[in-house]
GUBA-585346 format. One record per residue: residue number from 1; z, y, x of N, C-alpha, C, O in turn. Coordinates in steps of 0.2 Angstrom, whole numbers, plus 5000, padded with zeros to 4 digits. Layout:
<nodes>
node fiti->NUM n.w->Z n.v->Y n.u->X ca.w->Z ca.v->Y ca.u->X c.w->Z c.v->Y c.u->X o.w->Z o.v->Y o.u->X
...
</nodes>
This chain:
<nodes>
node fiti->1 n.w->4965 n.v->5057 n.u->5020 ca.w->4966 ca.v->5050 ca.u->5018 c.w->4960 c.v->5046 c.u->5020 o.w->4961 o.v->5040 o.u->5021
node fiti->2 n.w->4954 n.v->5048 n.u->5019 ca.w->4948 ca.v->5044 ca.u->5021 c.w->4949 c.v->5042 c.u->5028 o.w->4947 o.v->5036 o.u->5029
node fiti->3 n.w->4951 n.v->5046 n.u->5033 ca.w->4951 ca.v->5043 ca.u->5040 c.w->4957 c.v->5038 c.u->5040 o.w->4955 o.v->5033 o.u->5044
node fiti->4 n.w->4962 n.v->5038 n.u->5037 ca.w->4967 ca.v->5032 ca.u->5037 c.w->4964 c.v->5026 c.u->5035 o.w->4965 o.v->5021 o.u->5038
node fiti->5 n.w->4960 n.v->5026 n.u->5030 ca.w->4957 ca.v->5020 ca.u->5027 c.w->4951 c.v->5018 c.u->5032 o.w->4950 o.v->5012 o.u->5033
node fiti->6 n.w->4948 n.v->5023 n.u->5034 ca.w->4942 ca.v->5021 ca.u->5039 c.w->4944 c.v->5017 c.u->5045 o.w->4941 o.v->5013 o.u->5047
node fiti->7 n.w->4950 n.v->5019 n.u->5048 ca.w->4953 ca.v->5016 ca.u->5054 c.w->4954 c.v->5008 c.u->5052 o.w->4953 o.v->5004 o.u->5057
node fiti->8 n.w->4956 n.v->5007 n.u->5046 ca.w->4957 ca.v->5000 ca.u->5044 c.w->4950 c.v->4996 c.u->5043 o.w->4950 o.v->4990 o.u->5044
node fiti->9 n.w->4945 n.v->5000 n.u->5040 ca.w->4939 ca.v->4997 ca.u->5038 c.w->4934 c.v->4996 c.u->5043 o.w->4930 o.v->4991 o.u->5043
node fiti->10 n.w->4934 n.v->5000 n.u->5048 ca.w->4929 ca.v->5001 ca.u->5053 c.w->4927 c.v->4994 c.u->5056 o.w->4921 o.v->4993 o.u->5058
node fiti->11 n.w->4932 n.v->4990 n.u->5058 ca.w->4931 ca.v->4984 ca.u->5062 c.w->4928 c.v->4979 c.u->5057 o.w->4925 o.v->4974 o.u->5060
node fiti->12 n.w->4928 n.v->4979 n.u->5051 ca.w->4925 ca.v->4974 ca.u->5046 c.w->4919 c.v->4976 c.u->5044 o.w->4915 o.v->4972 o.u->5042
node fiti->13 n.w->4917 n.v->4982 n.u->5044 ca.w->4911 ca.v->4985 ca.u->5041 c.w->4905 c.v->4984 c.u->5046 o.w->4907 o.v->4985 o.u->5052
node fiti->14 n.w->4899 n.v->4983 n.u->5044 ca.w->4894 ca.v->4983 ca.u->5049 c.w->4892 c.v->4989 c.u->5052 o.w->4890 o.v->4989 o.u->5058
node fiti->15 n.w->4892 n.v->4995 n.u->5048 ca.w->4890 ca.v->5001 ca.u->5051 c.w->4895 c.v->5006 c.u->5049 o.w->4899 o.v->5005 o.u->5045
node fiti->16 n.w->4894 n.v->5012 n.u->5052 ca.w->4899 ca.v->5018 ca.u->5050 c.w->4897 c.v->5020 c.u->5042 o.w->4902 o.v->5021 o.u->5039
node fiti->17 n.w->4891 n.v->5020 n.u->5040 ca.w->4890 ca.v->5022 ca.u->5033 c.w->4893 c.v->5017 c.u->5028 o.w->4896 o.v->5018 o.u->5023
node fiti->18 n.w->4893 n.v->5010 n.u->5030 ca.w->4896 ca.v->5005 ca.u->5026 c.w->4903 c.v->5006 c.u->5026 o.w->4906 o.v->5005 o.u->5021
node fiti->19 n.w->4906 n.v->5008 n.u->5032 ca.w->4913 ca.v->5009 ca.u->5032 c.w->4915 c.v->5014 c.u->5028 o.w->4920 o.v->5014 o.u->5024
node fiti->20 n.w->4912 n.v->5020 n.u->5028 ca.w->4913 ca.v->5026 ca.u->5024 c.w->4913 c.v->5024 c.u->5016 o.w->4917 o.v->5026 o.u->5012
node fiti->21 n.w->4908 n.v->5020 n.u->5015 ca.w->4907 ca.v->5018 ca.u->5008 c.w->4912 c.v->5014 c.u->5005 o.w->4915 o.v->5015 o.u->5000
node fiti->22 n.w->4914 n.v->5009 n.u->5010 ca.w->4920 ca.v->5005 ca.u->5008 c.w->4926 c.v->5008 c.u->5007 o.w->4931 o.v->5007 o.u->5003
node fiti->23 n.w->4928 n.v->5013 n.u->5012 ca.w->4934 ca.v->5017 ca.u->5012 c.w->4934 c.v->5021 c.u->5005 o.w->4939 o.v->5022 o.u->5002
node fiti->24 n.w->4929 n.v->5024 n.u->5003 ca.w->4928 ca.v->5028 ca.u->4997 c.w->4930 c.v->5023 c.u->4991 o.w->4934 o.v->5025 o.u->4986
node fiti->25 n.w->4927 n.v->5018 n.u->4991 ca.w->4928 ca.v->5013 ca.u->4986 c.w->4935 c.v->5011 c.u->4985 o.w->4938 o.v->5010 o.u->4980
node fiti->26 n.w->4938 n.v->5009 n.u->4991 ca.w->4946 ca.v->5007 ca.u->4991 c.w->4950 c.v->5013 c.u->4988 o.w->4955 o.v->5012 o.u->4985
node fiti->27 n.w->4949 n.v->5019 n.u->4990 ca.w->4953 ca.v->5025 ca.u->4988 c.w->4952 c.v->5025 c.u->4980 o.w->4957 o.v->5027 o.u->4977
node fiti->28 n.w->4946 n.v->5025 n.u->4978 ca.w->4945 ca.v->5025 ca.u->4971 c.w->4948 c.v->5019 c.u->4967 o.w->4951 o.v->5020 o.u->4962
node fiti->29 n.w->4948 n.v->5013 n.u->4970 ca.w->4951 ca.v->5007 ca.u->4967 c.w->4959 c.v->5008 c.u->4966 o.w->4961 o.v->5005 o.u->4962
node fiti->30 n.w->4962 n.v->5011 n.u->4971 ca.w->4969 ca.v->5011 ca.u->4971 c.w->4971 c.v->5018 c.u->4967 o.w->4977 o.v->5019 o.u->4966
node fiti->31 n.w->4967 n.v->5021 n.u->4964 ca.w->4968 ca.v->5027 ca.u->4959 c.w->4970 c.v->5033 c.u->4963 o.w->4973 o.v->5037 o.u->4960
node fiti->32 n.w->4968 n.v->5034 n.u->4969 ca.w->4969 ca.v->5041 ca.u->4972 c.w->4963 c.v->5046 c.u->4970 o.w->4958 o.v->5044 o.u->4968
node fiti->33 n.w->4965 n.v->5052 n.u->4970 ca.w->4960 ca.v->5057 ca.u->4968 c.w->4954 c.v->5057 c.u->4972 o.w->4954 o.v->5054 o.u->4977
node fiti->34 n.w->4949 n.v->5060 n.u->4969 ca.w->4942 ca.v->5060 ca.u->4973 c.w->4942 c.v->5065 c.u->4979 o.w->4937 o.v->5065 o.u->4982
node fiti->35 n.w->4948 n.v->5069 n.u->4980 ca.w->4948 ca.v->5073 ca.u->4986 c.w->4950 c.v->5069 c.u->4992 o.w->4956 o.v->5070 o.u->4994
node fiti->36 n.w->4945 n.v->5066 n.u->4995 ca.w->4947 ca.v->5061 ca.u->5000 c.w->4948 c.v->5065 c.u->5007 o.w->4950 o.v->5062 o.u->5012
node fiti->37 n.w->4947 n.v->5072 n.u->5007 ca.w->4948 ca.v->5076 ca.u->5013 c.w->4956 c.v->5078 c.u->5014 o.w->4957 o.v->5081 o.u->5019
node fiti->38 n.w->4960 n.v->5076 n.u->5009 ca.w->4967 ca.v->5078 ca.u->5010 c.w->4970 c.v->5074 c.u->5016 o.w->4968 o.v->5068 o.u->5017
node fiti->39 n.w->4976 n.v->5076 n.u->5018 ca.w->4979 ca.v->5073 ca.u->5023 c.w->4985 c.v->5069 c.u->5020 o.w->4987 o.v->5070 o.u->5014
node fiti->40 n.w->4988 n.v->5064 n.u->5023 ca.w->4993 ca.v->5060 ca.u->5020 c.w->4999 c.v->5064 c.u->5019 o.w->5003 o.v->5062 o.u->5014
node fiti->41 n.w->5000 n.v->5069 n.u->5023 ca.w->5006 ca.v->5073 ca.u->5023 c.w->5006 c.v->5077 c.u->5016 o.w->5011 o.v->5079 o.u->5014
node fiti->42 n.w->5000 n.v->5078 n.u->5013 ca.w->5000 ca.v->5082 ca.u->5007 c.w->5000 c.v->5078 c.u->5001 o.w->4999 o.v->5081 o.u->4995
node fiti->43 n.w->5002 n.v->5072 n.u->5002 ca.w->5002 ca.v->5067 ca.u->4996 c.w->5009 c.v->5066 c.u->4993 o.w->5014 o.v->5067 o.u->4997
node fiti->44 n.w->5010 n.v->5065 n.u->4987 ca.w->5017 ca.v->5063 ca.u->4984 c.w->5019 c.v->5056 c.u->4987 o.w->5015 o.v->5052 o.u->4990
node fiti->45 n.w->5025 n.v->5054 n.u->4986 ca.w->5028 ca.v->5048 ca.u->4988 c.w->5024 c.v->5042 c.u->4985 o.w->5022 o.v->5037 o.u->4988
node fiti->46 n.w->5022 n.v->5042 n.u->4978 ca.w->5018 ca.v->5037 ca.u->4975 c.w->5011 c.v->5037 c.u->4978 o.w->5008 o.v->5031 o.u->4978
node fiti->47 n.w->5008 n.v->5043 n.u->4979 ca.w->5001 ca.v->5043 ca.u->4982 c.w->5001 c.v->5040 c.u->4989 o.w->4996 o.v->5036 o.u->4991
node fiti->48 n.w->5007 n.v->5041 n.u->4993 ca.w->5007 ca.v->5038 ca.u->4999 c.w->5007 c.v->5030 c.u->4999 o.w->5004 o.v->5027 o.u->5003
node fiti->49 n.w->5011 n.v->5028 n.u->4994 ca.w->5011 ca.v->5020 ca.u->4993 c.w->5004 c.v->5018 c.u->4991 o.w->5002 o.v->5012 o.u->4994
node fiti->50 n.w->5001 n.v->5021 n.u->4987 ca.w->4994 ca.v->5019 ca.u->4985 c.w->4989 c.v->5019 c.u->4992 o.w->4985 o.v->5015 o.u->4992
node fiti->51 n.w->4990 n.v->5024 n.u->4996 ca.w->4986 ca.v->5025 ca.u->5002 c.w->4988 c.v->5019 c.u->5006 o.w->4983 o.v->5016 o.u->5009
node fiti->52 n.w->4994 n.v->5017 n.u->5007 ca.w->4996 ca.v->5011 ca.u->5011 c.w->4993 c.v->5005 c.u->5008 o.w->4991 o.v->5000 o.u->5012
node fiti->53 n.w->4992 n.v->5004 n.u->5002 ca.w->4989 ca.v->4998 ca.u->4999 c.w->4981 c.v->4998 c.u->5001 o.w->4979 o.v->4993 o.u->5002
node fiti->54 n.w->4978 n.v->5004 n.u->5000 ca.w->4971 ca.v->5005 ca.u->5002 c.w->4970 c.v->5003 c.u->5009 o.w->4965 o.v->4999 o.u->5011
node fiti->55 n.w->4974 n.v->5005 n.u->5014 ca.w->4974 ca.v->5003 ca.u->5021 c.w->4975 c.v->4996 c.u->5022 o.w->4971 o.v->4993 o.u->5026
node fiti->56 n.w->4980 n.v->4993 n.u->5018 ca.w->4981 ca.v->4986 ca.u->5019 c.w->4975 c.v->4982 c.u->5017 o.w->4973 o.v->4977 o.u->5020
node fiti->57 n.w->4972 n.v->4984 n.u->5011 ca.w->4966 ca.v->4980 ca.u->5008 c.w->4960 c.v->4981 c.u->5013 o.w->4956 o.v->4977 o.u->5014
node fiti->58 n.w->4959 n.v->4987 n.u->5016 ca.w->4954 ca.v->4988 ca.u->5021 c.w->4955 c.v->4984 c.u->5027 o.w->4950 o.v->4983 o.u->5030
node fiti->59 n.w->4961 n.v->4983 n.u->5029 ca.w->4962 ca.v->4979 ca.u->5035 c.w->4961 c.v->4971 c.u->5034 o.w->4961 o.v->4967 o.u->5038
node fiti->60 n.w->4960 n.v->4970 n.u->5027 ca.w->4958 ca.v->4963 ca.u->5026 c.w->4965 c.v->4959 c.u->5024 o.w->4964 o.v->4952 o.u->5024
node fiti->61 n.w->4970 n.v->4962 n.u->5023 ca.w->4976 ca.v->4959 ca.u->5021 c.w->4976 c.v->4957 c.u->5014 o.w->4973 o.v->4961 o.u->5010
node fiti->62 n.w->4979 n.v->4951 n.u->5012 ca.w->4980 ca.v->4950 ca.u->5005 c.w->4987 c.v->4952 c.u->5003 o.w->4992 o.v->4952 o.u->5006
node fiti->63 n.w->4987 n.v->4955 n.u->4996 ca.w->4993 ca.v->4957 ca.u->4994 c.w->4995 c.v->4953 c.u->4988 o.w->4991 o.v->4950 o.u->4984
node fiti->64 n.w->5002 n.v->4952 n.u->4987 ca.w->5005 ca.v->4948 ca.u->4982 c.w->5009 c.v->4953 c.u->4977 o.w->5012 o.v->4957 o.u->4980
node fiti->65 n.w->5007 n.v->4952 n.u->4971 ca.w->5011 ca.v->4956 ca.u->4966 c.w->5018 c.v->4952 c.u->4964 o.w->5017 o.v->4946 o.u->4964
node fiti->66 n.w->5023 n.v->4955 n.u->4964 ca.w->5029 ca.v->4952 ca.u->4962 c.w->5031 c.v->4954 c.u->4955 o.w->5033 o.v->4960 o.u->4954
node fiti->67 n.w->5031 n.v->4949 n.u->4951 ca.w->5032 ca.v->4951 ca.u->4944 c.w->5039 c.v->4951 c.u->4942 o.w->5042 o.v->4953 o.u->4937
node fiti->68 n.w->5043 n.v->4948 n.u->4947 ca.w->5051 ca.v->4948 ca.u->4946 c.w->5054 c.v->4951 c.u->4952 o.w->5054 o.v->4947 o.u->4957
node fiti->69 n.w->5056 n.v->4957 n.u->4952 ca.w->5058 ca.v->4961 ca.u->4958 c.w->5064 c.v->4957 c.u->4961 o.w->5065 o.v->4958 o.u->4967
node fiti->70 n.w->5068 n.v->4954 n.u->4957 ca.w->5074 ca.v->4951 ca.u->4960 c.w->5073 c.v->4944 c.u->4963 o.w->5077 o.v->4942 o.u->4967
node fiti->71 n.w->5067 n.v->4941 n.u->4962 ca.w->5066 ca.v->4935 ca.u->4965 c.w->5066 c.v->4935 c.u->4973 o.w->5063 o.v->4939 o.u->4976
node fiti->72 n.w->5069 n.v->4930 n.u->4975 ca.w->5069 ca.v->4929 ca.u->4983 c.w->5075 c.v->4933 c.u->4986 o.w->5076 o.v->4932 o.u->4992
node fiti->73 n.w->5079 n.v->4936 n.u->4982 ca.w->5085 ca.v->4940 ca.u->4985 c.w->5090 c.v->4935 c.u->4984 o.w->5091 o.v->4930 o.u->4980
node fiti->74 n.w->5095 n.v->4936 n.u->4989 ca.w->5101 ca.v->4932 ca.u->4988 c.w->5105 c.v->4933 c.u->4982 o.w->5105 o.v->4939 o.u->4980
node fiti->75 n.w->5108 n.v->4928 n.u->4980 ca.w->5112 ca.v->4930 ca.u->4974 c.w->5119 c.v->4933 c.u->4976 o.w->5121 o.v->4932 o.u->4981
node fiti->76 n.w->5122 n.v->4937 n.u->4972 ca.w->5128 ca.v->4940 ca.u->4973 c.w->5133 c.v->4935 c.u->4973 o.w->5133 o.v->4930 o.u->4970
node fiti->77 n.w->5139 n.v->4936 n.u->4977 ca.w->5144 ca.v->4931 ca.u->4977 c.w->5148 c.v->4931 c.u->4970 o.w->5147 o.v->4936 o.u->4966
node fiti->78 n.w->5150 n.v->4925 n.u->4968 ca.w->5154 ca.v->4925 ca.u->4962 c.w->5159 c.v->4930 c.u->4961 o.w->5162 o.v->4932 o.u->4966
node fiti->79 n.w->5161 n.v->4932 n.u->4955 ca.w->5166 ca.v->4937 ca.u->4954 c.w->5173 c.v->4934 c.u->4957 o.w->5174 o.v->4928 o.u->4956
node fiti->80 n.w->5176 n.v->4939 n.u->4960 ca.w->5182 ca.v->4937 ca.u->4963 c.w->5182 c.v->4933 c.u->4970 o.w->5188 o.v->4932 o.u->4973
node fiti->81 n.w->5177 n.v->4931 n.u->4972 ca.w->5176 ca.v->4928 ca.u->4978 c.w->5177 c.v->4933 c.u->4984 o.w->5173 o.v->4937 o.u->4985
node fiti->82 n.w->5183 n.v->4932 n.u->4987 ca.w->5184 ca.v->4936 ca.u->4993 c.w->5187 c.v->4943 c.u->4991 o.w->5188 o.v->4947 o.u->4996
node fiti->83 n.w->5188 n.v->4944 n.u->4985 ca.w->5190 ca.v->4951 ca.u->4983 c.w->5197 c.v->4950 c.u->4980 o.w->5199 o.v->4946 o.u->4976
node fiti->84 n.w->5202 n.v->4955 n.u->4981 ca.w->5208 ca.v->4955 ca.u->4978 c.w->5209 c.v->4960 c.u->4973 o.w->5207 o.v->4966 o.u->4975
node fiti->85 n.w->5211 n.v->4959 n.u->4967 ca.w->5212 ca.v->4964 ca.u->4962 c.w->5217 c.v->4969 c.u->4964 o.w->5222 o.v->4968 o.u->4968
node fiti->86 n.w->5216 n.v->4975 n.u->4962 ca.w->5220 ca.v->4981 ca.u->4964 c.w->5224 c.v->4983 c.u->4958 o.w->5228 o.v->4987 o.u->4958
</nodes>
């Protein structure tokens, strides 16, 4: 896991030690266990999503929280529009 985040952080950090420290901080921030030597393949689905967030933050991307999951989706067609009853 640490290497995944390091790849994203290394170009923003001044030195390798700073990059390693920042990668550890990001992994702790997203709530991943302190066993940073695990590979991504050994993680659960939820932990992989957390790793993706840490990589995105390490790359300098901003993340938006969506408080309404349905917002931005197209509305379903009105009932009966284009459907024939059986």
